[in-house]
N, CA, C and O atoms as a GROMACS GRO file, in nm:
protein
  376
    1MET      N    1   2.266  -5.262   0.085
    1MET     CA    2   2.173  -5.161   0.124
    1MET      C    3   2.192  -5.038   0.036
    1MET      O    4   2.305  -5.004  -0.001
    2ALA      N    5   2.082  -4.969   0.002
    2ALA     CA    6   2.091  -4.853  -0.085
    2ALA      C    7   2.145  -4.734  -0.009
    2ALA      O    8   2.119  -4.715   0.110
    3LYS      N    9   2.221  -4.655  -0.081
    3LYS     CA   10   2.281  -4.536  -0.020
    3LYS      C   11   2.176  -4.426  -0.016
    3LYS      O   12   2.108  -4.400  -0.116
    4ARG      N   13   2.164  -4.361   0.098
    4ARG     CA   14   2.064  -4.254   0.115
    4ARG      C   15   2.120  -4.125   0.057
    4ARG      O   16   2.234  -4.087   0.085
    5VAL      N   17   2.039  -4.058  -0.023
    5VAL     CA   18   2.083  -3.935  -0.087
    5VAL      C   19   2.005  -3.820  -0.025
    5VAL      O   20   1.882  -3.824  -0.020
    6THR      N   21   2.074  -3.718   0.021
    6THR     CA   22   2.008  -3.601   0.076
    6THR      C   23   2.039  -3.481  -0.012
    6THR      O   24   2.150  -3.469  -0.066
    7THR      N   25   1.942  -3.394  -0.027
    7THR     CA   26   1.962  -3.273  -0.106
    7THR      C   27   1.916  -3.155  -0.023
    7THR      O   28   1.836  -3.169   0.069
    8THR      N   29   1.966  -3.040  -0.056
    8THR     CA   30   1.922  -2.918   0.009
    8THR      C   31   1.842  -2.837  -0.092
    8THR      O   32   1.874  -2.836  -0.210
    9ALA      N   33   1.740  -2.769  -0.044
    9ALA     CA   34   1.654  -2.690  -0.131
    9ALA      C   35   1.723  -2.560  -0.167
    9ALA      O   36   1.781  -2.493  -0.081
   10THR      N   37   1.718  -2.525  -0.293
   10THR     CA   38   1.774  -2.399  -0.339
   10THR      C   39   1.662  -2.296  -0.344
   10THR      O   40   1.544  -2.332  -0.334
   11ALA      N   41   1.696  -2.172  -0.358
   11ALA     CA   42   1.596  -2.065  -0.363
   11ALA      C   43   1.502  -2.084  -0.482
   11ALA      O   44   1.383  -2.057  -0.471
   12ALA      N   45   1.555  -2.129  -0.596
   12ALA     CA   46   1.472  -2.151  -0.715
   12ALA      C   47   1.374  -2.265  -0.691
   12ALA      O   48   1.259  -2.258  -0.735
   13ALA      N   49   1.417  -2.370  -0.621
   13ALA     CA   50   1.329  -2.483  -0.595
   13ALA      C   51   1.219  -2.445  -0.497
   13ALA      O   52   1.106  -2.492  -0.510
   14VAL      N   53   1.250  -2.360  -0.400
   14VAL     CA   54   1.149  -2.317  -0.303
   14VAL      C   55   1.045  -2.230  -0.371
   14VAL      O   56   0.927  -2.242  -0.341
   15ASP      N   57   1.087  -2.141  -0.462
   15ASP     CA   58   0.994  -2.054  -0.531
   15ASP      C   59   0.900  -2.131  -0.621
   15ASP      O   60   0.786  -2.088  -0.640
   16SER      N   61   0.942  -2.242  -0.676
   16SER     CA   62   0.857  -2.317  -0.767
   16SER      C   63   0.779  -2.427  -0.696
   16SER      O   64   0.711  -2.506  -0.761
   17ALA      N   65   0.787  -2.432  -0.562
   17ALA     CA   66   0.716  -2.536  -0.488
   17ALA      C   67   0.566  -2.514  -0.497
   17ALA      O   68   0.518  -2.402  -0.508
   18ALA      N   69   0.493  -2.624  -0.491
   18ALA     CA   70   0.348  -2.616  -0.497
   18ALA      C   71   0.292  -2.555  -0.369
   18ALA      O   72   0.357  -2.559  -0.264
   19GLY      N   73   0.176  -2.499  -0.377
   19GLY     CA   74   0.111  -2.442  -0.260
   19GLY      C   75   0.085  -2.294  -0.279
   19GLY      O   76   0.113  -2.236  -0.383
   20ARG      N   77   0.031  -2.236  -0.175
   20ARG     CA   78  -0.002  -2.095  -0.179
   20ARG      C   79   0.124  -2.011  -0.162
   20ARG      O   80   0.202  -2.037  -0.070
   21PRO      N   81   0.144  -1.912  -0.247
   21PRO     CA   82   0.265  -1.832  -0.236
   21PRO      C   83   0.263  -1.746  -0.108
   21PRO      O   84   0.157  -1.710  -0.058
   22PRO      N   85   0.380  -1.713  -0.057
   22PRO     CA   86   0.387  -1.631   0.064
   22PRO      C   87   0.322  -1.494   0.040
   22PRO      O   88   0.341  -1.434  -0.066
   23GLY      N   89   0.247  -1.447   0.138
   23GLY     CA   90   0.185  -1.315   0.130
   23GLY      C   91   0.053  -1.311   0.056
   23GLY      O   92  -0.006  -1.204   0.043
   24SER      N   93   0.006  -1.425   0.007
   24SER     CA   94  -0.121  -1.424  -0.066
   24SER      C   95  -0.237  -1.414   0.032
   24SER      O   96  -0.225  -1.452   0.149
   25GLN      N   97  -0.348  -1.364  -0.016
   25GLN     CA   98  -0.466  -1.342   0.068
   25GLN      C   99  -0.540  -1.473   0.095
   25GLN      O  100  -0.527  -1.569   0.019
   26ASN      N  101  -0.616  -1.475   0.203
   26ASN     CA  102  -0.701  -1.589   0.234
   26ASN      C  103  -0.821  -1.592   0.141
   26ASN      O  104  -0.854  -1.492   0.077
   27ARG      N  105  -0.884  -1.705   0.135
   27ARG     CA  106  -1.001  -1.721   0.049
   27ARG      C  107  -1.118  -1.642   0.107
   27ARG      O  108  -1.137  -1.637   0.228
   28GLU      N  109  -1.197  -1.582   0.019
   28GLU     CA  110  -1.316  -1.509   0.060
   28GLU      C  111  -1.432  -1.607   0.072
   28GLU      O  112  -1.459  -1.684  -0.020
   29TYR      N  113  -1.500  -1.604   0.184
   29TYR     CA  114  -1.615  -1.690   0.206
   29TYR      C  115  -1.742  -1.606   0.205
   29TYR      O  116  -1.745  -1.494   0.256
   30VAL      N  117  -1.846  -1.660   0.146
   30VAL     CA  118  -1.974  -1.593   0.143
   30VAL      C  119  -2.040  -1.612   0.279
   30VAL      O  120  -2.056  -1.727   0.323
   31PRO      N  121  -2.077  -1.504   0.349
   31PRO     CA  122  -2.140  -1.522   0.480
   31PRO      C  123  -2.277  -1.588   0.467
   31PRO      O  124  -2.351  -1.566   0.371
   32LEU      N  125  -2.307  -1.670   0.566
   32LEU     CA  126  -2.437  -1.737   0.564
   32LEU      C  127  -2.546  -1.639   0.602
   32LEU      O  128  -2.526  -1.552   0.686
   33LYS      N  129  -2.661  -1.653   0.541
   33LYS     CA  130  -2.775  -1.570   0.574
   33LYS      C  131  -2.850  -1.638   0.686
   33LYS      O  132  -2.905  -1.747   0.668
   34VAL      N  133  -2.853  -1.575   0.802
   34VAL     CA  134  -2.919  -1.634   0.918
   34VAL      C  135  -3.046  -1.557   0.947
   34VAL      O  136  -3.043  -1.437   0.973
   35LEU      N  137  -3.157  -1.627   0.942
   35LEU     CA  138  -3.286  -1.566   0.973
   35LEU      C  139  -3.316  -1.586   1.121
   35LEU      O  140  -3.288  -1.693   1.175
   36PRO      N  141  -3.372  -1.484   1.187
   36PRO     CA  142  -3.405  -1.502   1.328
   36PRO      C  143  -3.519  -1.603   1.342
   36PRO      O  144  -3.610  -1.606   1.259
   37PRO      N  145  -3.515  -1.685   1.447
   37PRO     CA  146  -3.623  -1.782   1.465
   37PRO      C  147  -3.754  -1.710   1.496
   37PRO      O  148  -3.754  -1.604   1.558
   38ALA      N  149  -3.863  -1.768   1.452
   38ALA     CA  150  -3.995  -1.708   1.472
   38ALA      C  151  -4.084  -1.803   1.550
   38ALA      O  152  -4.071  -1.925   1.541
   39CYS      N  153  -4.174  -1.746   1.626
   39CYS     CA  154  -4.270  -1.824   1.703
   39CYS      C  155  -4.369  -1.891   1.607
   39CYS      O  156  -4.419  -1.825   1.516
   40PRO      N  157  -4.397  -2.021   1.624
   40PRO     CA  158  -4.491  -2.086   1.533
   40PRO      C  159  -4.635  -2.038   1.550
   40PRO      O  160  -4.716  -2.053   1.458
   41ARG      N  161  -4.667  -1.982   1.665
   41ARG     CA  162  -4.805  -1.938   1.689
   41ARG      C  163  -4.831  -1.796   1.637
   41ARG      O  164  -4.924  -1.775   1.560
   42CYS      N  165  -4.748  -1.700   1.680
   42CYS     CA  166  -4.774  -1.560   1.643
   42CYS      C  167  -4.671  -1.504   1.545
   42CYS      O  168  -4.684  -1.389   1.502
   43GLU      N  169  -4.569  -1.582   1.508
   43GLU     CA  170  -4.463  -1.542   1.417
   43GLU      C  171  -4.380  -1.425   1.469
   43GLU      O  172  -4.318  -1.353   1.390
   44GLY      N  173  -4.378  -1.406   1.600
   44GLY     CA  174  -4.295  -1.302   1.660
   44GLY      C  175  -4.152  -1.350   1.672
   44GLY      O  176  -4.127  -1.470   1.673
   45THR      N  177  -4.058  -1.256   1.683
   45THR     CA  178  -3.917  -1.292   1.692
   45THR      C  179  -3.854  -1.250   1.824
   45THR      O  180  -3.733  -1.264   1.842
   46ALA      N  181  -3.934  -1.198   1.918
   46ALA     CA  182  -3.883  -1.156   2.049
   46ALA      C  183  -3.905  -1.270   2.149
   46ALA      O  184  -4.018  -1.315   2.168
   47PHE      N  185  -3.796  -1.317   2.211
   47PHE     CA  186  -3.803  -1.427   2.306
   47PHE      C  187  -3.733  -1.388   2.435
   47PHE      O  188  -3.647  -1.299   2.436
   48THR      N  189  -3.770  -1.453   2.545
   48THR     CA  190  -3.700  -1.436   2.671
   48THR      C  191  -3.562  -1.501   2.657
   48THR      O  192  -3.539  -1.577   2.563
   49PRO      N  193  -3.470  -1.469   2.749
   49PRO     CA  194  -3.340  -1.537   2.741
   49PRO      C  195  -3.357  -1.688   2.747
   49PRO      O  196  -3.447  -1.739   2.814
   50ARG      N  197  -3.272  -1.758   2.677
   50ARG     CA  198  -3.285  -1.904   2.664
   50ARG      C  199  -3.256  -1.973   2.796
   50ARG      O  200  -3.163  -1.936   2.868
   51GLU      N  201  -3.335  -2.074   2.826
   51GLU     CA  202  -3.324  -2.149   2.950
   51GLU      C  203  -3.316  -2.297   2.918
   51GLU      O  204  -3.338  -2.339   2.804
   52GLN      N  205  -3.283  -2.375   3.019
   52GLN     CA  206  -3.286  -2.521   3.011
   52GLN      C  207  -3.212  -2.573   2.888
   52GLN      O  208  -3.268  -2.647   2.807
   53THR      N  209  -3.086  -2.534   2.874
   53THR     CA  210  -3.010  -2.582   2.758
   53THR      C  211  -2.959  -2.724   2.782
   53THR      O  212  -2.920  -2.760   2.892
   54VAL      N  213  -2.961  -2.801   2.676
   54VAL     CA  214  -2.909  -2.937   2.676
   54VAL      C  215  -2.807  -2.945   2.562
   54VAL      O  216  -2.838  -2.913   2.448
   55THR      N  217  -2.684  -2.988   2.595
   55THR     CA  218  -2.577  -2.998   2.496
   55THR      C  219  -2.536  -3.143   2.480
   55THR      O  220  -2.513  -3.213   2.578
   56ARG      N  221  -2.528  -3.188   2.357
   56ARG     CA  222  -2.485  -3.324   2.328
   56ARG      C  223  -2.376  -3.319   2.222
   56ARG      O  224  -2.387  -3.248   2.122
   57ASP      N  225  -2.269  -3.396   2.245
   57ASP     CA  226  -2.161  -3.408   2.147
   57ASP      C  227  -2.198  -3.517   2.047
   57ASP      O  228  -2.160  -3.633   2.061
   58ILE      N  229  -2.273  -3.475   1.947
   58ILE     CA  230  -2.320  -3.565   1.842
   58ILE      C  231  -2.264  -3.512   1.711
   58ILE      O  232  -2.272  -3.392   1.684
   59SER      N  233  -2.207  -3.598   1.630
   59SER     CA  234  -2.153  -3.552   1.502
   59SER      C  235  -2.241  -3.602   1.388
   59SER      O  236  -2.308  -3.705   1.399
   60GLY      N  237  -2.239  -3.527   1.281
   60GLY     CA  238  -2.318  -3.563   1.164
   60GLY      C  239  -2.300  -3.459   1.055
   60GLY      O  240  -2.204  -3.382   1.057
   61GLU      N  241  -2.392  -3.458   0.962
   61GLU     CA  242  -2.385  -3.366   0.849
   61GLU      C  243  -2.523  -3.308   0.822
   61GLU      O  244  -2.622  -3.380   0.820
   62ILE      N  245  -2.528  -3.177   0.800
   62ILE     CA  246  -2.652  -3.109   0.766
   62ILE      C  247  -2.623  -3.010   0.654
   62ILE      O  248  -2.531  -2.928   0.666
   63ASP      N  249  -2.699  -3.017   0.549
   63ASP     CA  250  -2.680  -2.930   0.432
   63ASP      C  251  -2.538  -2.936   0.378
   63ASP      O  252  -2.485  -2.835   0.331
   64GLY      N  253  -2.475  -3.053   0.384
   64GLY     CA  254  -2.341  -3.070   0.332
   64GLY      C  255  -2.230  -3.019   0.421
   64GLY      O  256  -2.114  -3.020   0.381
   65ARG      N  257  -2.264  -2.974   0.543
   65ARG     CA  258  -2.164  -2.923   0.637
   65ARG      C  259  -2.160  -3.012   0.759
   65ARG      O  260  -2.264  -3.059   0.806
   66VAL      N  261  -2.041  -3.036   0.812
   66VAL     CA  262  -2.022  -3.129   0.922
   66VAL      C  263  -2.034  -3.054   1.054
   66VAL      O  264  -1.978  -2.946   1.071
   67TYR      N  265  -2.109  -3.113   1.148
   67TYR     CA  266  -2.120  -3.056   1.282
   67TYR      C  267  -2.074  -3.159   1.384
   67TYR      O  268  -2.070  -3.278   1.355
   68ASN      N  269  -2.038  -3.110   1.504
   68ASN     CA  270  -1.991  -3.201   1.608
   68ASN      C  271  -2.060  -3.180   1.742
   68ASN      O  272  -2.025  -3.246   1.840
   69ARG      N  273  -2.157  -3.090   1.748
   69ARG     CA  274  -2.230  -3.067   1.872
   69ARG      C  275  -2.367  -3.008   1.840
   69ARG      O  276  -2.381  -2.929   1.747
   70ILE      N  277  -2.468  -3.048   1.918
   70ILE     CA  278  -2.602  -2.992   1.905
   70ILE      C  279  -2.642  -2.936   2.041
   70ILE      O  280  -2.620  -3.000   2.144
   71VAL      N  281  -2.701  -2.816   2.041
   71VAL     CA  282  -2.749  -2.754   2.164
   71VAL      C  283  -2.898  -2.728   2.147
   71VAL      O  284  -2.941  -2.663   2.052
   72TRP      N  285  -2.977  -2.779   2.242
   72TRP     CA  286  -3.120  -2.752   2.247
   72TRP      C  287  -3.144  -2.652   2.359
   72TRP      O  288  -3.090  -2.670   2.468
   73ALA      N  289  -3.223  -2.547   2.334
   73ALA     CA  290  -3.252  -2.446   2.436
   73ALA      C  291  -3.399  -2.406   2.426
   73ALA      O  292  -3.454  -2.396   2.316
   74LYS      N  293  -3.461  -2.384   2.542
   74LYS     CA  294  -3.601  -2.343   2.545
   74LYS      C  295  -3.609  -2.194   2.576
   74LYS      O  296  -3.530  -2.140   2.654
   75ALA      N  297  -3.706  -2.127   2.513
   75ALA     CA  298  -3.731  -1.985   2.535
   75ALA      C  299  -3.881  -1.960   2.521
   75ALA      O  300  -3.952  -2.036   2.456
   76CYS      N  301  -3.926  -1.853   2.584
   76CYS     CA  302  -4.068  -1.818   2.581
   76CYS      C  303  -4.088  -1.697   2.490
   76CYS      O  304  -4.014  -1.600   2.499
   77CYS      N  305  -4.189  -1.705   2.404
   77CYS     CA  306  -4.221  -1.593   2.315
   77CYS      C  307  -4.279  -1.480   2.399
   77CYS      O  308  -4.368  -1.502   2.481
   78GLU      N  309  -4.228  -1.358   2.379
   78GLU     CA  310  -4.278  -1.244   2.454
   78GLU      C  311  -4.412  -1.196   2.402
   78GLU      O  312  -4.482  -1.122   2.473
   79GLY      N  313  -4.450  -1.235   2.282
   79GLY     CA  314  -4.577  -1.190   2.226
   79GLY      C  315  -4.697  -1.271   2.272
   79GLY      O  316  -4.800  -1.215   2.307
   80CYS      N  317  -4.682  -1.406   2.274
   80CYS     CA  318  -4.799  -1.490   2.306
   80CYS      C  319  -4.774  -1.589   2.420
   80CYS      O  320  -4.868  -1.653   2.466
   81GLY      N  321  -4.650  -1.602   2.467
   81GLY     CA  322  -4.620  -1.693   2.577
   81GLY      C  323  -4.592  -1.836   2.536
   81GLY      O  324  -4.577  -1.922   2.623
   82GLN      N  325  -4.586  -1.864   2.409
   82GLN     CA  326  -4.558  -1.998   2.359
   82GLN      C  327  -4.412  -2.035   2.388
   82GLN      O  328  -4.322  -1.956   2.362
   83TRP      N  329  -4.389  -2.156   2.442
   83TRP     CA  330  -4.253  -2.204   2.464
   83TRP      C  331  -4.202  -2.268   2.335
   83TRP      O  332  -4.272  -2.345   2.271
   84VAL      N  333  -4.079  -2.234   2.298
   84VAL     CA  334  -4.019  -2.280   2.173
   84VAL      C  335  -3.884  -2.344   2.206
   84VAL      O  336  -3.810  -2.292   2.290
   85THR      N  337  -3.852  -2.456   2.142
   85THR     CA  338  -3.722  -2.521   2.158
   85THR      C  339  -3.638  -2.490   2.035
   85THR      O  340  -3.677  -2.520   1.922
   86PHE      N  341  -3.522  -2.430   2.059
   86PHE     CA  342  -3.429  -2.398   1.951
   86PHE      C  343  -3.324  -2.507   1.942
   86PHE      O  344  -3.284  -2.564   2.043
   87ARG      N  345  -3.279  -2.535   1.822
   87ARG     CA  346  -3.174  -2.634   1.800
   87ARG      C  347  -3.061  -2.567   1.725
   87ARG      O  348  -3.081  -2.514   1.616
   88GLU      N  349  -2.941  -2.570   1.783
   88GLU     CA  350  -2.824  -2.508   1.722
   88GLU      C  351  -2.722  -2.615   1.690
   88GLU      O  352  -2.690  -2.698   1.774
   89TYR      N  353  -2.671  -2.613   1.567
   89TYR     CA  354  -2.566  -2.706   1.525
   89TYR      C  355  -2.434  -2.630   1.528
   89TYR      O  356  -2.422  -2.524   1.467
   90HIS      N  357  -2.334  -2.684   1.598
   90HIS     CA  358  -2.202  -2.624   1.602
   90HIS      C  359  -2.118  -2.690   1.494
   90HIS      O  360  -2.085  -2.808   1.503
   91LEU      N  361  -2.084  -2.612   1.392
   91LEU     CA  362  -2.014  -2.665   1.276
   91LEU      C  363  -1.865  -2.683   1.305
   91LEU      O  364  -1.806  -2.606   1.381
   92VAL      N  365  -1.807  -2.783   1.246
   92VAL     CA  366  -1.665  -2.811   1.263
   92VAL      C  367  -1.587  -2.703   1.189
   92VAL      O  368  -1.616  -2.673   1.073
   93GLY      N  369  -1.487  -2.647   1.256
   93GLY     CA  370  -1.402  -2.546   1.192
   93GLY      C  371  -1.458  -2.406   1.194
   93GLY      O  372  -1.406  -2.319   1.124
   94SER      N  373  -1.562  -2.381   1.272
   94SER     CA  374  -1.613  -2.244   1.280
   94SER      C  375  -1.626  -2.199   1.421
   94SER      O  376  -1.667  -2.086   1.447
   0.00000   0.00000   0.00000
């Protein structure tokens, strides 16, 4: 049977280890531009509070980003009374 060899890390070996150095900053992410939803009839953006929400744990990919939940919610346009269904994707890791 082969003899097991154990070593201890020295300060020089720890400093040259791969990975992010201690104290370094996190990566900067570009914020997503989110446009408010608009009514298809009058193009207004004022809606009543959302009602009748339906949540499903469905996973998939949209625009190259992975999601794990979809929420559908209905709201009424305050301008013309049109009912609109909103769909929200909950992205993994956000």
